[in-house]
Kinemage of the C-alpha trace (Angstrom):
@kinemage 1
@onewidth
@group {chain A} dominant
@subgroup {mainchain}
@vectorlist {calphas} color= white
{ca met a 1} P -22.211 19.034 -6.635
{ca gly a 2} L -21.613 21.459 -3.797
{ca val a 3} L -22.236 20.919 -0.123
{ca thr a 4} L -23.395 24.205 1.358
{ca ala a 5} L -24.189 23.033 4.884
{ca pro a 6} L -23.485 19.904 6.934
{ca arg a 7} L -26.006 17.168 6.235
{ca leu a 8} L -26.396 13.727 7.761
{ca val a 9} L -26.240 10.520 5.723
{ca ala a 10} L -27.587 7.277 7.182
{ca asp a 11} L -27.983 9.025 10.556
{ca arg a 12} L -24.241 8.706 11.067
{ca tyr a 13} L -22.073 10.559 8.536
{ca glu a 14} L -22.046 14.352 8.643
{ca val a 15} L -21.017 15.625 5.209
{ca leu a 16} L -18.617 18.578 5.473
{ca arg a 17} L -17.353 19.413 1.974
{ca pro a 18} L -16.551 17.908 -1.443
{ca leu a 19} L -13.148 16.280 -1.965
{ca gly a 20} L -13.355 15.347 -5.619
{ca lys a 21} L -15.648 14.441 -8.482
{ca gly a 22} L -15.322 11.845 -11.221
{ca ser a 23} L -17.391 10.623 -14.138
{ca phe a 24} L -19.309 8.074 -12.078
{ca ala a 25} L -18.909 9.096 -8.446
{ca his a 26} L -17.899 11.938 -6.182
{ca thr a 27} L -16.058 11.871 -2.884
{ca leu a 28} L -16.982 13.882 0.193
{ca leu a 29} L -15.233 14.677 3.440
{ca ala a 30} L -17.500 13.575 6.263
{ca arg a 31} L -17.381 13.016 9.997
{ca asp a 32} L -18.460 9.738 11.556
{ca ile a 33} L -20.414 11.106 14.528
{ca arg a 34} L -20.449 7.718 16.283
{ca leu a 35} L -16.690 7.215 16.292
{ca gly a 36} L -15.688 10.885 16.062
{ca arg a 37} L -13.364 10.478 13.088
{ca ser a 38} L -13.033 11.971 9.627
{ca val a 39} L -13.843 9.691 6.701
{ca ala a 40} L -13.953 9.889 2.931
{ca leu a 41} L -17.476 9.178 1.689
{ca lys a 42} L -17.655 8.035 -1.921
{ca val a 43} L -21.141 8.167 -3.464
{ca leu a 44} L -22.073 6.695 -6.825
{ca his a 45} L -23.973 9.106 -9.088
{ca ala a 46} L -27.674 8.260 -9.373
{ca arg a 47} L -27.466 7.714 -13.145
{ca ala a 48} L -24.330 5.586 -12.747
{ca ala a 49} L -25.945 3.433 -10.058
{ca asn a 50} L -28.443 2.252 -12.674
{ca asp a 51} L -25.654 1.263 -15.076
{ca leu a 52} L -24.715 -2.363 -14.407
{ca lys a 53} L -21.065 -2.061 -15.518
{ca thr a 54} L -20.450 1.093 -13.489
{ca phe a 55} L -22.085 -0.365 -10.398
{ca glu a 56} L -19.943 -3.497 -10.843
{ca leu a 57} L -16.775 -1.340 -10.793
{ca phe a 58} L -18.009 0.407 -7.648
{ca glu a 59} L -18.706 -2.912 -5.913
{ca arg a 60} L -15.351 -4.284 -7.060
{ca glu a 61} L -13.518 -1.304 -5.564
{ca ala a 62} L -15.140 -1.960 -2.184
{ca ala a 63} L -14.462 -5.702 -2.306
{ca val a 64} L -10.795 -5.320 -3.263
{ca leu a 65} L -10.049 -2.550 -0.754
{ca arg a 66} L -11.532 -4.625 2.087
{ca glu a 67} L -8.828 -7.249 1.533
{ca leu a 68} L -5.865 -4.860 1.319
{ca arg a 69} L -3.687 -3.957 4.308
{ca his a 70} L -0.986 -1.455 3.378
{ca pro a 71} L -0.112 1.953 4.896
{ca ala a 72} L -0.324 3.588 1.462
{ca val a 73} L -3.780 2.209 0.627
{ca pro a 74} L -6.933 3.663 2.241
{ca arg a 75} L -8.922 1.291 4.449
{ca val a 76} L -12.604 0.575 3.796
{ca his a 77} L -14.807 1.036 6.863
{ca ala a 78} L -18.267 0.264 5.456
{ca thr a 79} L -20.560 0.135 2.432
{ca phe a 80} L -24.263 0.916 2.433
{ca arg a 81} L -27.217 2.351 0.520
{ca ala a 82} L -29.051 5.452 1.678
{ca pro a 83} L -31.240 8.273 0.322
{ca trp a 84} L -29.247 11.006 -1.440
{ca glu a 85} L -30.500 13.917 -3.510
{ca gly a 86} L -33.979 12.467 -3.932
{ca thr a 87} L -32.991 8.895 -4.767
{ca glu a 88} L -31.256 5.878 -3.225
{ca ala a 89} L -27.483 5.876 -3.720
{ca ala a 90} L -24.593 3.520 -3.024
{ca phe a 91} L -21.941 4.713 -0.548
{ca leu a 92} L -18.404 3.609 0.258
{ca val a 93} L -16.891 4.779 3.578
{ca met a 94} L -13.087 4.927 3.503
{ca glu a 95} L -10.169 6.132 5.556
{ca tyr a 96} L -9.617 9.841 4.946
{ca ile a 97} L -6.107 10.475 3.627
{ca glu a 98} L -5.065 13.968 4.713
{ca gly a 99} L -2.588 15.652 2.420
{ca thr a 100} L -2.126 17.195 -1.027
{ca ser a 101} L -2.315 15.407 -4.359
{ca leu a 102} L 0.727 15.483 -6.612
{ca ala a 103} L -1.531 17.016 -9.285
{ca glu a 104} L -2.213 19.992 -7.009
{ca leu a 105} L 1.495 20.412 -6.291
{ca ile a 106} L 2.270 20.299 -10.012
{ca ser a 107} L -0.440 22.895 -10.744
{ca glu a 108} L 1.180 25.134 -8.131
{ca arg a 109} L 4.384 24.793 -10.176
{ca arg a 110} L 6.108 23.072 -7.288
{ca his a 111} L 9.614 22.017 -8.290
{ca phe a 112} L 10.576 18.439 -7.449
{ca glu a 113} L 14.238 17.580 -6.993
{ca leu a 114} L 15.397 14.300 -8.556
{ca glu a 115} L 16.198 12.871 -5.116
{ca gln a 116} L 12.674 13.691 -3.900
{ca val a 117} L 11.055 12.163 -6.991
{ca leu a 118} L 13.142 8.992 -6.630
{ca his a 119} L 12.094 8.669 -2.984
{ca leu a 120} L 8.414 8.808 -4.006
{ca phe a 121} L 9.142 6.453 -6.904
{ca val a 122} L 10.679 3.848 -4.587
{ca glu a 123} L 7.737 4.106 -2.180
{ca leu a 124} L 5.270 3.587 -5.019
{ca leu a 125} L 7.204 0.600 -6.314
{ca gly a 126} L 6.713 -0.921 -2.874
{ca val a 127} L 2.959 -0.292 -3.082
{ca leu a 128} L 2.727 -1.854 -6.553
{ca asp a 129} L 4.840 -4.812 -5.451
{ca tyr a 130} L 2.309 -5.383 -2.653
{ca leu a 131} L -0.724 -5.065 -4.969
{ca his a 132} L 0.718 -7.180 -7.783
{ca ser a 133} L 1.851 -9.906 -5.347
{ca arg a 134} L -1.687 -10.531 -4.101
{ca ile a 135} L -3.384 -13.749 -5.150
{ca pro a 136} L -4.890 -12.921 -7.554
{ca pro a 137} L -2.813 -9.824 -8.430
{ca val a 138} L -4.562 -6.476 -8.002
{ca leu a 139} L -4.216 -3.846 -10.739
{ca his a 140} L -4.981 -0.177 -10.049
{ca arg a 141} L -5.297 0.852 -13.752
{ca asp a 142} L -5.454 4.606 -13.078
{ca ile a 143} L -2.160 5.703 -11.513
{ca lys a 144} L -1.599 9.426 -12.069
{ca pro a 145} L -0.641 12.496 -9.976
{ca ala a 146} L -4.291 13.205 -9.058
{ca asn a 147} L -4.534 9.774 -7.390
{ca leu a 148} L -1.332 10.148 -5.380
{ca ile a 149} L -1.630 11.978 -2.069
{ca leu a 150} L 1.458 13.362 -0.346
{ca arg a 151} L 0.749 13.198 3.372
{ca thr a 152} L 1.927 15.856 5.800
{ca asp a 153} L 4.633 13.460 7.065
{ca gly a 154} L 6.074 13.104 3.548
{ca ser a 155} L 4.763 9.592 2.840
{ca ile a 156} L 2.681 8.806 -0.225
{ca ala a 157} L -0.781 7.228 -0.529
{ca leu a 158} L -2.435 5.705 -3.601
{ca val a 159} L -6.152 6.504 -3.777
{ca asp a 160} L -9.189 6.101 -6.064
{ca phe a 161} L -9.373 2.369 -6.713
{ca gly a 162} L -12.497 2.869 -8.841
{ca ala a 163} L -10.759 1.293 -11.854
{ca val a 164} L -9.235 -1.582 -9.874
{ca arg a 165} L -9.466 -5.142 -11.120
{ca asn a 166} L -8.086 -8.605 -10.386
{ca val a 167} L -5.925 -10.125 -13.098
{ca phe a 168} L -7.796 -13.416 -13.028
{ca arg a 169} L -11.260 -12.889 -14.559
{ca ala a 170} L -14.242 -15.146 -14.334
{ca pro a 171} L -15.172 -16.863 -17.641
{ca glu a 172} L -18.232 -14.637 -18.080
{ca glu a 173} L -16.169 -11.412 -17.956
{ca asp a 174} L -15.252 -10.141 -21.423
{ca gly a 175} L -12.503 -7.779 -20.164
{ca ser a 176} L -13.641 -5.052 -22.536
{ca thr a 177} L -14.123 -2.241 -20.010
{ca val a 178} L -11.804 0.653 -20.874
{ca val a 179} L -10.679 2.581 -17.806
{ca gly a 180} L -7.744 4.877 -17.161
{ca thr a 181} L -6.567 8.367 -18.090
{ca his a 182} L -5.247 9.423 -21.481
{ca gly a 183} L -1.495 9.943 -21.399
{ca tyr a 184} L -1.035 7.668 -18.403
{ca met a 185} L -2.476 4.437 -19.723
{ca pro a 186} L -0.703 2.206 -22.242
{ca tyr a 187} L -2.092 0.977 -25.534
{ca glu a 188} L -3.371 -2.343 -24.171
{ca gln a 189} L -5.710 -0.582 -21.740
{ca tyr a 190} L -7.509 1.039 -24.670
{ca met a 191} L -8.226 -2.547 -25.728
{ca gly a 192} L -9.662 -3.354 -22.291
{ca gln a 193} L -6.579 -5.373 -21.268
{ca ala a 194} L -4.127 -4.733 -18.419
{ca ser a 195} L -1.252 -6.360 -16.539
{ca pro a 196} L 1.253 -5.318 -13.864
{ca ala a 197} L 3.323 -3.823 -16.700
{ca ser a 198} L 0.360 -1.497 -17.416
{ca asp a 199} L 0.474 -0.045 -13.899
{ca leu a 200} L 4.245 0.360 -14.247
{ca tyr a 201} L 3.708 2.288 -17.503
{ca ala a 202} L 1.355 4.656 -15.664
{ca leu a 203} L 3.949 5.053 -12.907
{ca gly a 204} L 6.542 5.904 -15.567
{ca ala a 205} L 4.222 8.526 -17.095
{ca thr a 206} L 3.708 9.993 -13.611
{ca leu a 207} L 7.478 10.075 -13.081
{ca leu a 208} L 7.855 11.912 -16.402
{ca his a 209} L 5.221 14.462 -15.320
{ca leu a 210} L 6.937 15.079 -11.971
{ca leu a 211} L 10.383 15.495 -13.515
{ca thr a 212} L 9.291 17.872 -16.270
{ca gly a 213} L 6.196 19.590 -14.842
{ca arg a 214} L 4.474 18.851 -18.165
{ca ala a 215} L 1.608 16.404 -18.726
{ca pro a 216} L 2.462 13.185 -20.616
{ca pro a 217} L 0.288 13.981 -23.706
{ca glu a 218} L 2.754 16.791 -24.480
{ca phe a 219} L 5.403 14.116 -25.112
{ca met a 220} L 3.204 11.884 -27.275
{ca thr a 221} L 4.210 11.283 -30.887
{ca thr a 222} L 1.762 10.962 -33.783
{ca ala a 223} L 2.165 7.195 -33.379
{ca gly a 224} L 0.872 7.457 -29.811
{ca arg a 225} L 4.209 6.781 -28.139
{ca leu a 226} L 5.520 8.742 -25.140
{ca glu a 227} L 9.048 9.961 -25.875
{ca val a 228} L 11.359 10.973 -23.059
{ca pro a 229} L 12.949 14.349 -23.936
{ca ser a 230} L 16.543 13.995 -25.073
{ca gly a 231} L 17.831 16.470 -22.481
{ca leu a 232} L 16.078 14.821 -19.508
{ca leu a 233} L 18.440 12.930 -17.163
{ca ser a 234} L 21.042 12.725 -19.915
{ca gly a 235} L 23.578 10.009 -19.117
{ca asp a 236} L 21.687 8.933 -15.996
{ca ser a 237} L 20.636 5.286 -15.566
{ca val a 238} L 17.245 6.527 -14.335
{ca arg a 239} L 16.574 7.756 -17.868
{ca glu a 240} L 17.043 4.231 -19.257
{ca ile a 241} L 14.611 2.899 -16.663
{ca leu a 242} L 12.054 5.568 -17.563
{ca val a 243} L 12.354 4.798 -21.292
{ca arg a 244} L 11.785 1.093 -20.629
{ca leu a 245} L 8.805 1.797 -18.354
{ca leu a 246} L 7.186 3.716 -21.224
{ca ala a 247} L 7.875 1.159 -23.968
{ca pro a 248} L 4.747 0.770 -26.170
{ca ala a 249} L 4.847 -3.052 -26.135
{ca gln a 250} L 4.156 -4.808 -22.821
{ca ala a 251} L 6.873 -7.374 -23.510
{ca asp a 252} L 9.502 -4.611 -23.771
{ca arg a 253} L 8.636 -3.143 -20.346
{ca phe a 254} L 9.567 -4.223 -16.864
{ca gln a 255} L 7.254 -7.028 -15.770
{ca ser a 256} L 7.308 -6.371 -12.030
{ca ala a 257} L 8.017 -3.603 -9.527
{ca arg a 258} L 10.723 -5.815 -8.066
{ca glu a 259} L 12.451 -5.877 -11.447
{ca val a 260} L 12.399 -2.065 -11.592
{ca arg a 261} L 14.042 -1.849 -8.165
{ca ala a 262} L 16.732 -4.260 -9.311
{ca ala a 263} L 17.358 -2.072 -12.357
{ca leu a 264} L 17.775 0.951 -10.075
{ca leu a 265} L 20.623 -0.933 -8.461
{ca gly a 266} L 22.032 -1.998 -11.813
{ca ile a 267} L 21.754 -5.704 -11.021
{ca his a 268} L 19.780 -8.525 -12.592
{ca ala a 269} L 16.807 -9.663 -10.578
{ca pro a 270} L 15.959 -13.358 -10.669
{ca ser a 271} L 12.431 -14.016 -11.886
{ca pro a 272} L 10.243 -14.227 -8.798
{ca pro a 273} L 7.995 -17.267 -8.462
{ca thr a 274} L 4.310 -16.784 -9.144
{ca gly a 275} L 2.550 -16.027 -5.845
{ca thr a 276} L 3.988 -16.931 -2.488
{ca ala a 277} L 4.164 -20.271 -0.796
{ca leu a 278} L 2.384 -20.983 2.429
{ca val a 279} L 4.649 -21.929 5.290
{ca pro a 280} L 2.917 -24.906 6.914
{ca pro a 281} L 3.122 -24.974 10.699
{ca ala a 282} L 5.120 -27.869 12.071
{ca pro a 283} L 3.015 -30.645 13.636
{ca glu a 284} L 2.743 -30.343 17.394
{ca ser a 285} L 4.251 -33.791 17.810
{ca ala a 286} L 7.349 -32.761 15.871
{ca ile a 287} L 8.216 -29.977 18.302
{ca arg a 288} L 10.177 -30.982 21.341
{ca pro a 289} L 8.722 -29.161 24.347
{ca ala a 290} L 12.208 -28.547 25.720
{ca leu a 291} L 13.094 -26.488 22.634
{ca arg a 292} L 9.922 -24.393 22.529
{ca leu a 293} L 10.435 -20.780 23.496
{ca his a 294} L 7.718 -19.215 25.631
{ca gln a 295} L 7.057 -15.515 25.335
{ca ser a 296} L 7.663 -13.150 28.179
{ca pro a 297} L 4.418 -11.315 28.967
{ca ile a 298} L 4.311 -7.687 27.825
{ca thr a 299} L 2.704 -5.270 30.227
{ca leu a 300} L 1.866 -1.814 28.942
{ca ala a 301} L 0.386 1.131 30.787
{ca pro a 302} L -3.264 1.916 29.983
{ca ala a 303} L -3.859 4.150 26.953
{ca pro a 304} L -3.201 6.920 26.133
{ca arg a 305} L 0.554 6.417 26.427
{ca thr a 306} L 3.666 8.316 25.446
{ca leu a 307} L 6.578 6.854 23.506
{ca glu a 308} L 8.896 6.818 26.488
{ca gly a 309} L 10.623 4.176 28.562
{ca glu a 310} L 9.354 0.601 28.058
{ca thr a 311} L 6.761 1.725 25.488
{ca ala a 312} L 9.496 3.319 23.359
{ca glu a 313} L 11.629 0.178 23.648
{ca leu a 314} L 8.722 -2.030 22.575
{ca phe a 315} L 7.995 0.325 19.658
{ca lys a 316} L 11.611 0.005 18.548
{ca arg a 317} L 11.586 -3.817 18.791
{ca ala a 318} L 8.232 -4.228 17.017
{ca val a 319} L 8.970 -1.872 14.100
{ca tyr a 320} L 12.428 -3.388 13.344
{ca ser a 321} L 15.391 -1.306 12.287
{ca pro a 322} L 16.486 -0.720 8.673
{ca trp a 323} L 19.429 -3.026 9.381
{ca gln a 324} L 17.069 -5.870 10.352
{ca leu a 325} L 14.962 -5.320 7.240
{ca met a 326} L 18.079 -5.416 5.048
{ca asn a 327} L 19.144 -8.759 6.541
{ca thr a 328} L 15.976 -10.450 7.792
{ca ser a 329} L 17.587 -13.876 8.026
{ca ser a 330} L 20.222 -13.027 10.626
{ca leu a 331} L 19.786 -9.624 12.281
{ca glu a 332} L 16.976 -10.618 14.642
{ca ser a 333} L 18.332 -8.533 17.508
{ca gly a 334} L 18.799 -5.440 15.391
{ca glu a 335} L 22.481 -5.286 16.334
{ca tyr a 336} L 24.969 -4.935 13.531
{ca ser a 337} L 28.733 -5.174 13.333
{ca phe a 338} L 31.325 -2.800 11.961
{ca leu a 339} L 31.504 -5.010 8.860
{ca asp a 340} L 27.719 -4.679 8.369
{ca ala a 341} L 28.013 -0.885 8.553
{ca leu a 342} L 30.956 -0.947 6.137
{ca met a 343} L 29.057 -3.080 3.613
{ca phe a 344} L 25.993 -0.855 3.970
{ca gly a 345} L 28.096 2.222 3.239
{ca phe a 346} L 29.742 0.505 0.261
{ca phe a 347} L 26.456 -0.468 -1.382
{ca ser a 348} L 24.977 2.958 -0.590
{ca leu a 349} L 27.770 4.576 -2.579
{ca leu a 350} L 27.530 1.934 -5.305
{ca thr a 351} L 23.799 2.471 -5.783
{ca val a 352} L 23.792 6.263 -5.349
{ca gly a 353} L 21.644 5.964 -2.247
{ca ile a 354} L 18.926 3.712 -3.754
{ca leu a 355} L 19.593 0.781 -1.384
{ca pro a 356} L 19.049 2.743 1.845
{ca ala a 357} L 16.106 4.597 0.271
{ca val a 358} L 14.267 1.306 -0.318
{ca phe a 359} L 14.676 -0.029 3.205
{ca phe a 360} L 14.240 3.292 4.982
{ca ser a 361} L 10.976 3.649 3.060
{ca ile a 362} L 9.784 0.279 4.421
{ca tyr a 363} L 11.024 1.223 7.885
{ca ser a 364} L 9.212 4.580 7.774
{ca ser a 365} L 5.966 2.903 6.707
{ca arg a 366} L 6.176 0.458 9.616
{ca lys a 367} L 6.854 3.284 12.082
{ca lys a 368} L 3.860 5.219 10.811
{ca arg a 369} L 1.605 2.171 11.067
{ca phe a 370} L 2.713 1.063 14.549
{ca arg a 371} L 2.807 4.465 16.261
{ca pro a 372} L -0.952 4.939 16.911
{ca phe a 373} L -1.217 1.403 18.283
{ca leu a 374} L 1.571 1.974 20.824
{ca leu a 375} L 0.060 5.309 21.833
{ca arg a 376} L -3.570 4.267 22.284
{ca gly a 377} L -4.002 0.609 21.313
{ca ile a 378} L -5.741 -1.905 23.587
{ca gln a 379} L -3.671 -4.932 24.522
{ca ala a 380} L -5.033 -8.427 23.823
{ca thr a 381} L -3.949 -12.019 23.216
{ca ala a 382} L -4.490 -13.507 19.751
{ca lys a 383} L -4.238 -17.033 18.348
{ca val a 384} L -1.999 -17.828 15.341
{ca leu a 385} L -3.931 -19.168 12.314
{ca asp a 386} L -1.200 -19.612 9.680
{ca gln a 387} L 1.963 -18.099 8.205
{ca gln a 388} L 2.984 -17.009 4.725
{ca ser a 389} L 6.397 -16.005 3.392
{ca glu a 390} L 6.486 -12.617 1.634
{ca lys a 391} L 9.374 -11.114 -0.308
{ca leu a 392} L 10.994 -7.777 0.354
{ca pro a 393} L 13.287 -6.037 -2.139
{ca phe a 394} L 16.572 -7.762 -2.979
{ca asp a 395} L 15.371 -11.240 -1.935
{ca glu a 396} L 14.904 -10.426 1.744
{ca lys a 397} L 11.813 -11.953 3.355
{ca leu a 398} L 9.352 -11.363 6.148
{ca thr a 399} L 6.671 -13.763 7.340
{ca arg a 400} L 3.033 -12.666 7.341
{ca val a 401} L 1.309 -14.119 10.378
{ca arg a 402} L -2.487 -14.364 10.326
{ca tyr a 403} L -4.289 -14.490 13.660
{ca glu a 404} L -7.645 -14.027 15.355
{ca phe a 405} L -8.685 -12.446 18.644
{ca glu a 406} L -11.809 -11.664 20.595
{ca ala a 407} L -12.792 -8.107 21.483
{ca asp a 408} L -16.065 -6.556 22.585
{ca gly a 409} L -17.889 -9.868 22.180
{ca his a 410} L -16.842 -10.453 18.569
{ca leu a 411} L -14.120 -12.455 16.838
{ca his a 412} L -11.720 -10.384 14.717
{ca arg a 413} L -8.911 -11.376 12.376
{ca gly a 414} L -5.701 -9.619 11.412
{ca ser a 415} L -2.278 -10.176 9.880
{ca glu a 416} L 1.153 -8.632 10.307
{ca gln a 417} L 4.665 -9.094 8.911
{ca val a 418} L 7.283 -10.313 11.386
{ca leu a 419} L 10.890 -11.461 11.148
{ca pro a 420} L 11.157 -15.108 10.028
{ca ala a 421} L 13.340 -15.932 13.056
{ca ile a 422} L 10.493 -14.855 15.350
{ca ala a 423} L 7.649 -16.403 13.323
{ca ser a 424} L 9.442 -19.761 13.199
{ca arg a 425} L 8.908 -20.106 16.960
{ca trp a 426} L 5.125 -19.949 16.614
{ca asp a 427} L 2.751 -22.667 15.507
{ca arg a 428} L -0.917 -22.709 14.655
{ca gly a 429} L -2.915 -22.064 17.794
{ca asp a 430} L -0.046 -20.434 19.716
{ca pro a 431} L -0.889 -17.279 21.692
{ca ile a 432} L 0.710 -13.996 20.613
{ca gln a 433} L 0.313 -10.494 21.992
{ca ile a 434} L -1.266 -7.719 19.953
{ca leu a 435} L -2.601 -4.165 20.192
{ca tyr a 436} L -5.878 -3.209 18.514
{ca leu a 437} L -7.839 -0.015 17.833
{ca pro a 438} L -11.660 -0.199 18.018
{ca asp a 439} L -12.000 3.109 16.139
{ca arg a 440} L -10.082 1.656 13.189
{ca asn a 441} L -12.456 -1.231 12.659
{ca tyr a 442} L -10.397 -3.326 15.136
{ca asp a 443} L -7.235 -3.092 13.071
{ca ser a 444} L -4.328 -4.604 15.002
{ca val a 445} L -0.562 -5.192 15.094
{ca ile a 446} L 1.626 -7.895 16.636
{ca ile a 447} L 3.836 -6.736 19.507
{ca ser a 448} L 5.270 -10.149 20.475
{ca thr a 449} L 8.970 -10.088 19.667
{ca ser a 450} L 9.996 -13.487 21.000
């Protein structure tokens, strides 16, 4: 379908041009005239809207995306039905990810250096670790270069969750829906089955495509197995990881993104526990008032701001440094000793730069997320609801704090990862300071650092 002139959908979204087209839906670039922002408008084809299974996938995509909060995953703003091309259609309004897909870069014969590919690989492992650690785990099921967008700042985004599913199915679901792309999906997906190892297979096939510039089907044997070329990464440990990612049997592959990261370092990763444990807040009576630490009020200039002076200092404290992320249990202040720097350098050499790449990737994602809030966010006080421990690579941990706040006459909820040493000072009902953005569906971040 082509869009020849701007047209208005639901009296709010001005359609500008097509972004992409799939078997069941197409995506359009549109402008939300109420909020003045660009959005991606996904519309289900009229014939597909009448197909129960296809409509179920469309609804599932919206439901899953609403619950996800990750810089590399597009946010859902709204869902609705409206007239389109002579019939009523289902629409999904999402964050518009500006950039270029890896498929486009490959088609332009762009050469990717190994270091660049590994950087993207590490970032994507972080995204999959986040998705697969949800309760229940979330599977993408269609990872491929066309669904990976390289932003202008160099970060990666995973898009098109149309094939997404939760691992835990309801009893009435038969699990027989086959979704994915030939060459990128493993054998079990042809049988309508999938697991975290299936997404990792697709990531391995994508890695193979980036390193060779050739599509995975070109490496497929008559038995349907992807074979890594003998001359590719000869003698490099990355080759062994790639071969294992593409193993035909699920049991022979890596079972988690965390396990792949451990293999990049050449160490054995302990099996992570299923899910994450809630950290119950201590009873009020168990906390001695004399030991409770009260926060110093944060006063920011009205928006828009610049990242200078006190605002820049707050940005630095809220984002955390790579050193803090590499040692979340002790480096609360962000200061590090000569010995810390020496150990960091030692492990950087030992792991051929993989260790810093992992934590600088997390650090970069946090900087990108926090920046717009510090520049134009509205300050507010929120109330802590609960806390949950979440793992980072190499057994480091952050605490996800859930909270609620009132803005513009409505109650909103949010969550953010903070250092355990900071989160341990807060209990359910405690006030914390946040910044929120009304034009991002009241998304918010925690700026309390004490």
